[in-house]
C-alpha positions in Angstrom: 0.2 -0.2 -0.1 1.2 3.4 -1.0 0.5 5.7 2.0 0.6 9.2 1.1 0.7 11.3 4.2 1.7 10.7 7.8 -1.7 9.3 8.9 -1.6 6.3 6.6 -4.7 7.3 4.7 -3.7 7.8 0.7 -4.2 11.2 -1.1 -7.1 9.5 -3.3 -9.2 8.5 -0.4 -12.7 9.1 0.1 -13.6 10.2 3.2 -17.5 9.7 4.3 -19.4 10.3 7.2 -21.1 7.2 8.8 -23.1 6.3 11.7 -22.2 3.4 13.4 -23.8 1.1 16.0 -21.4 0.6 19.2 -20.7 -2.4 20.8 -23.2 -2.7 23.4 -25.6 -5.4 22.4 -28.2 -3.5 24.8 -27.9 -0.1 22.6 -29.7 -0.1 19.4 -29.0 3.6 18.9 -26.9 5.1 15.9 -23.9 6.9 17.0 -21.9 9.6 15.2 -21.5 10.5 12.7 -17.6 9.4 12.4 -15.2 10.2 9.7 -14.1 7.0 7.6 -11.5 6.9 5.0 -11.9 4.1 2.3 -9.6 3.1 -0.8 -8.3 0.2 -2.7 -5.1 -1.5 -2.2 -4.8 -4.1 -5.1 -8.4 -5.4 -5.4 -9.1 -4.9 -1.7 -10.8 -2.0 -0.1 -9.7 -0.6 2.9 -10.9 1.3 5.5 -9.6 3.6 8.3 -11.2 5.2 11.1 -10.7 9.2 11.3 -12.7 10.0 14.0 -15.6 12.9 14.4 -13.1 15.6 12.7 -10.2 15.5 10.4 -8.0 16.5 13.8 -8.7 14.0 15.5 -6.2 12.0 13.8 -3.7 14.2 14.3 -4.5 13.9 17.9 -4.2 10.5 18.1 -0.9 10.3 16.2 0.5 12.8 18.6 -1.1 11.0 21.7 0.2 7.7 20.4 3.9 9.5 20.2 3.7 10.5 24.0 2.2 7.3 25.3 -1.7 8.5 26.1 -4.5 9.0 24.8 -6.4 11.7 23.0 -9.1 11.8 26.0 -6.7 12.4 28.4 -4.6 15.2 26.0 -8.1 16.7 26.2 -8.2 16.6 29.6 -4.9 17.9 30.5 -5.8 20.7 28.0 -8.9 22.0 29.8 -6.5 21.7 32.9 -4.1 23.8 31.5 -6.0 26.3 30.3 -8.4 26.6 33.6 -4.8 27.0 35.3 -3.4 29.6 33.1 -7.1 31.4 33.5 -6.1 31.8 37.1 -8.1 28.8 38.6 -6.3 28.2 41.7 -7.7 24.5 41.7 -6.3 24.0 38.6 -3.2 25.2 39.4 -3.1 23.2 42.6 -3.9 20.0 40.6 -1.9 20.7 37.8 1.1 20.6 40.5 0.2 17.8 41.5 0.2 15.9 38.3 3.4 17.0 37.7 4.7 15.7 40.8 3.0 12.4 39.8 0.5 12.8 43.0 -2.4 12.5 40.7 -3.9 10.9 37.6 -4.8 13.1 34.7 -8.6 11.6 35.1 -8.5 12.2 38.9 -7.5 16.0 38.5 -10.1 16.6 35.5 -12.8 15.1 37.6 -12.4 17.2 40.7 -12.0 20.4 38.3 -14.8 19.9 36.5 -17.0 19.0 39.6 -15.6 22.1 41.3 -16.3 24.1 38.4 -20.0 22.4 37.8 -20.6 23.6 42.0 -19.1 27.3 41.2 -21.8 27.4 38.4 -24.8 26.5 40.6 -23.7 28.3 43.0 -23.7 31.6 40.8 -27.0 30.4 39.1 -28.8 30.3 43.0 -26.9 33.9 43.9 -28.6 35.4 40.5 -31.7 33.9 40.5 -32.1 34.8 44.8 -31.0 38.6 43.5 -33.5 38.5 40.7 -36.2 37.0 42.8 -37.0 34.2 40.2 -38.6 31.2 40.9 -37.4 27.6 40.7 -38.0 24.3 42.5 -34.6 22.4 41.3 -31.2 22.9 39.7 -33.0 21.9 36.1 -35.7 24.4 36.2 -32.7 26.9 36.9 -30.6 25.9 34.3 -33.3 26.0 32.0 -34.7 29.4 33.1 -30.9 30.8 32.5 -30.7 28.7 29.0 -34.1 30.5 28.2 -32.7 33.9 29.1 -29.2 33.2 27.4 -31.3 32.3 23.9 -33.3 35.5 23.9 -30.1 37.3 24.0 -28.4 35.4 21.1 -26.3 33.3 23.5 -25.6 29.4 23.1 -26.1 28.2 26.6 -24.5 24.9 25.8 -21.1 27.0 25.4 -19.8 26.9 28.9 -17.5 30.2 28.5 -20.9 31.6 27.4 -23.0 30.3 30.1 -20.5 31.5 32.9 -20.0 34.9 31.2 -23.4 35.5 31.4 -23.5 34.4 34.8 -20.5 36.8 35.9 -22.5 39.7 33.9 -25.4 39.2 36.1 -24.0 38.9 39.9 -23.9 42.2 41.5 
């Protein structure tokens, strides 16, 4: 086989999106779409998984070189970004990671849970300041998401959500 690039995919390969079933026999859902490359090697059809985006292939290649997984690389990137942004907990766990005292998965889990808790506390504070009625956290989230959408903001973007909350805190 003649691979025309560092990813092992010939230049003339066809890339297409596919929805696939997972390996769980209880799951009947199609997942994706995922990108796959197809090409002929002689008379044999070859297929290679790329990922959700073309960039996923490059991420997997880098992860393999440094003997980790793409998921751990993404988690470490989040921890580093939050640490550089001044998040003290992220800075603390980044130091613990450097000293081998915690795993990337653990540091990420602690950081994300802390950020979610802080976000919820901010939502409660804003709701109380604005005298907004809510009976549970899900209603509160829906209330803020609705308000954000009215202002043309994407409530699924965590940075937008945090900026919105910070703008409402007096």
